[in-house]
C-alpha positions in Angstrom: -21.4 50.9 -14.7 -25.0 51.7 -13.7 -25.7 55.4 -13.4 -26.8 56.6 -10.0 -28.4 59.8 -11.4 -30.3 60.1 -14.7 -32.0 63.4 -15.6 -34.0 63.5 -18.8 -35.7 66.6 -20.4 -36.0 68.5 -17.1 -37.9 71.8 -17.4 -39.2 74.2 -14.8 -41.0 77.6 -14.9 -41.8 79.9 -12.0 -44.7 82.4 -12.1 -43.6 85.7 -10.6 -45.4 86.5 -7.3 -47.7 89.5 -7.1 -46.3 92.6 -5.5 -47.9 94.4 -2.6 -49.0 97.2 -4.9 -50.7 94.8 -7.3 -52.6 93.1 -4.5 -53.8 96.5 -3.2 -55.0 97.4 -6.7 -56.5 94.0 -7.2 -54.4 93.6 -10.3 -54.2 89.9 -10.3 -52.7 89.4 -13.7 -49.5 87.4 -13.4 -46.3 88.2 -15.4 -44.7 86.0 -17.9 -43.3 82.7 -16.3 -39.6 82.7 -15.6 -37.9 79.7 -17.2 -35.5 78.2 -14.6 -34.6 75.0 -16.5 -35.0 74.2 -20.2 -34.9 70.6 -21.3 -31.8 69.6 -19.2 -30.6 66.0 -19.6 -27.5 64.3 -18.2 -26.4 61.2 -16.3 -23.8 60.6 -13.6 -21.9 57.5 -12.5 -21.3 56.6 -8.8 -18.1 58.0 -7.3 -18.0 61.1 -9.5 -17.9 64.8 -8.3 -19.8 67.0 -10.7 -19.2 70.8 -10.6 -22.3 72.8 -11.7 -21.2 76.2 -12.9 -23.3 79.1 -14.0 -24.1 82.8 -13.3 -26.8 83.9 -10.8 -30.2 82.8 -12.1 -28.7 80.0 -14.3 -30.9 77.3 -12.7 -28.3 75.6 -10.4 -30.3 75.8 -7.2 -33.5 74.8 -8.9 -31.8 71.7 -10.4 -30.5 70.6 -7.0 -33.8 71.1 -5.3 -35.6 69.1 -7.9 -33.2 66.2 -7.5 -33.7 66.4 -3.7 -37.5 66.2 -4.2 -38.2 69.7 -2.8 -39.5 71.0 -6.2 -41.5 69.1 -8.8 -40.5 69.7 -12.5 -43.0 70.8 -15.1 -41.6 68.3 -17.6 -39.0 65.6 -17.6 -37.9 62.8 -15.2 -35.3 62.1 -12.6 -34.1 58.7 -11.5 -31.8 58.2 -8.5 -30.3 54.7 -8.0 -33.4 53.4 -9.9 -35.9 55.3 -7.8 -38.2 57.7 -9.8 -38.9 61.2 -8.7 -42.6 61.6 -8.0 -43.1 57.8 -7.3 -40.3 56.9 -4.8 -39.6 60.3 -3.0 -39.3 58.8 0.5 -36.7 56.3 -0.8 -34.9 59.1 -2.7 -34.7 61.2 0.5 -33.1 58.3 2.4 -30.1 58.2 0.0 -29.8 61.9 -0.9 -28.3 64.7 1.2 -28.8 68.4 0.4 -26.9 71.4 1.7 -28.0 74.9 0.8 -26.6 78.3 1.9 -28.5 80.4 4.4 -30.1 77.4 6.0 -33.2 78.5 7.9 -34.7 75.2 9.1 -32.6 75.0 12.2 -34.2 75.8 15.6 -32.3 78.8 16.9 -33.1 78.3 20.6 -31.7 74.8 20.5 -28.0 74.0 20.5 -26.2 72.8 17.4 -26.1 69.2 18.9 -29.8 69.3 19.8 -30.7 70.4 16.3 -28.7 67.5 14.7 -30.2 65.0 17.1 -33.7 66.2 16.1 -32.9 65.9 12.3 -31.4 62.4 12.9 -34.6 61.3 14.6 -36.5 62.7 11.5 -34.4 60.4 9.4 -35.2 57.5 11.7 -31.5 57.2 12.7 -30.6 55.7 16.1 -27.4 55.7 18.1 -26.1 58.8 16.3 -23.6 60.0 18.9 -20.7 58.2 17.3 -21.6 59.7 13.9 -21.9 63.1 15.4 -18.5 62.8 17.1 -16.9 61.8 13.9 -18.3 64.7 12.0 -17.6 67.2 14.8 -14.0 66.1 14.7 -13.8 66.3 10.9 -15.1 69.9 10.9 -13.2 70.9 14.1 -16.3 71.8 16.0 -16.0 72.4 19.7 -19.1 74.6 20.1 -21.8 72.0 19.5 -23.5 72.8 22.8 -23.9 76.5 22.2 -27.3 77.9 21.2 -27.6 78.0 17.4 -28.6 81.7 17.3 -25.2 82.6 18.9 -23.1 81.0 16.2 -21.4 82.8 13.3 -22.6 82.2 9.7 -19.6 80.0 9.1 -20.3 77.9 12.2 -24.0 77.6 11.1 -22.9 76.5 7.7 -20.8 73.7 9.2 -23.9 72.4 11.0 -25.8 72.5 7.7 -23.1 70.4 6.2 -23.2 67.9 9.0 -27.0 67.7 8.7 -26.6 66.8 5.0 -24.0 64.1 5.9 -25.7 62.6 8.9 -27.4 59.7 7.2 -24.4 58.9 5.0 -26.1 59.7 1.7 -25.2 58.0 -1.6 -25.7 61.2 -3.4 -24.7 64.5 -1.9 -26.0 67.8 -3.3 -24.0 70.9 -2.3 -25.2 74.4 -3.2 -22.2 76.8 -2.7 -21.3 74.9 0.6 -18.0 76.8 1.2 -19.5 80.3 0.8 -19.4 81.1 4.5 -16.5 78.8 5.4 -13.0 79.9 6.2 -10.1 78.5 4.2 -9.3 75.6 6.6 -12.9 74.5 6.9 -13.3 74.5 3.1 -10.2 72.4 2.8 -11.6 70.0 5.4 -14.9 69.7 3.5 -13.2 69.0 0.2 -10.8 66.5 1.8 -13.6 64.7 3.5 -15.6 64.3 0.3 -12.7 63.1 -1.7 -11.5 60.6 0.9 -14.7 59.5 2.6 -17.3 59.8 -0.2 -15.9 59.7 -3.8 -13.4 56.9 -3.0 -16.2 54.9 -1.5 -18.4 55.2 -4.5 -20.5 58.1 -3.2 -21.5 60.8 -5.7 -21.4 64.6 -5.3 -23.1 67.4 -7.2 -21.4 70.6 -6.3 -22.8 74.0 -7.4 -20.2 76.8 -7.1 -19.1 80.2 -8.6 -15.5 79.5 -7.6 -13.6 78.2 -10.7 -10.5 77.4 -8.8 -12.4 75.4 -6.2 -14.3 73.5 -9.0 -11.0 72.8 -10.8 -9.4 71.4 -7.7 -12.4 69.4 -6.6 -14.4 68.1 -9.5 -14.1 65.2 -12.1 -16.8 66.6 -14.4 -18.3 70.0 -15.1 -21.7 71.2 -16.2 -22.2 74.8 -17.4 -25.7 76.2 -17.1 -27.0 79.5 -18.3 -30.5 80.8 -18.6 -31.7 77.4 -17.6 -30.0 75.6 -20.6 -27.3 73.0 -20.4 -24.5 74.6 -22.4 -21.8 72.0 -21.7 -21.1 68.8 -19.8 -17.9 66.7 -19.5 -14.4 66.6 -18.3 -12.0 69.6 -18.5 -10.4 68.1 -21.6 -13.8 67.5 -23.2 -14.8 71.1 -22.5 -11.5 72.3 -23.9 -12.3 70.3 -27.1 -15.7 72.1 -27.4 -14.0 75.5 -27.3 -11.2 74.4 -29.7 -8.6 75.8 -27.2 -6.3 73.2 -25.8 -5.0 74.3 -22.4 -7.7 76.8 -21.8 -8.4 77.7 -18.2 -11.8 76.7 -16.7 -12.8 80.3 -16.3 -12.2 81.0 -20.0 -14.1 77.9 -21.0 -17.0 79.0 -18.8 -17.1 82.5 -20.4 -17.1 81.0 -23.9 -19.5 78.2 -23.5 -22.0 80.0 -21.3 -22.7 82.4 -24.2 -23.3 79.7 -26.8 
């Protein structure tokens, strides 16, 4: 089966920004670059759900943003459904959905519905009302006509999820999507992805700190730490790497993230 996602030798450094004090003193020397990703390579078949696990600062968000064309890598390549990052970015955007926590790109004076209609127009989508109704029903939303700035963080997160799903992406990238959701909403999200995406050949990359959620939700697991790929595979394959049959995912994570 042809891979939908191929990542080869991905590396990314970030130069620390100058502080206010350094600017005042005209001390324009930059600190040492922070290495976000170090030679990361993996591939993913259609219909799989990949859980990306790692501590804060491991490189999870950087990896997702590179795949979504928001950040360019310093080294390496990314291919999505045959399209190459840096050459076919508009085509990649048409088949990839990204959902990040603390979404700030919504217009707070517009309603939730008006925001989504605007984003649909940005994607070139027409006749989106049926799609919106379907997604409002799935996420149990009955407040779509309230101003966005009057919604709770969990309500806003639901609209961020719908934004990522509007164009029915072939590859969905989720960065801690259930962080602000209540228990029922998180179940609805996982159920929708399992039934309406994975079973239809869509692919999901899911970054999370929640081991129980990852274990319930994902087919494959990636462990990142300090920008390095420490492990990749099924739960049984990861257990084989630790030499501990029956080990819990949390135990595997602790052991392999230190290697």
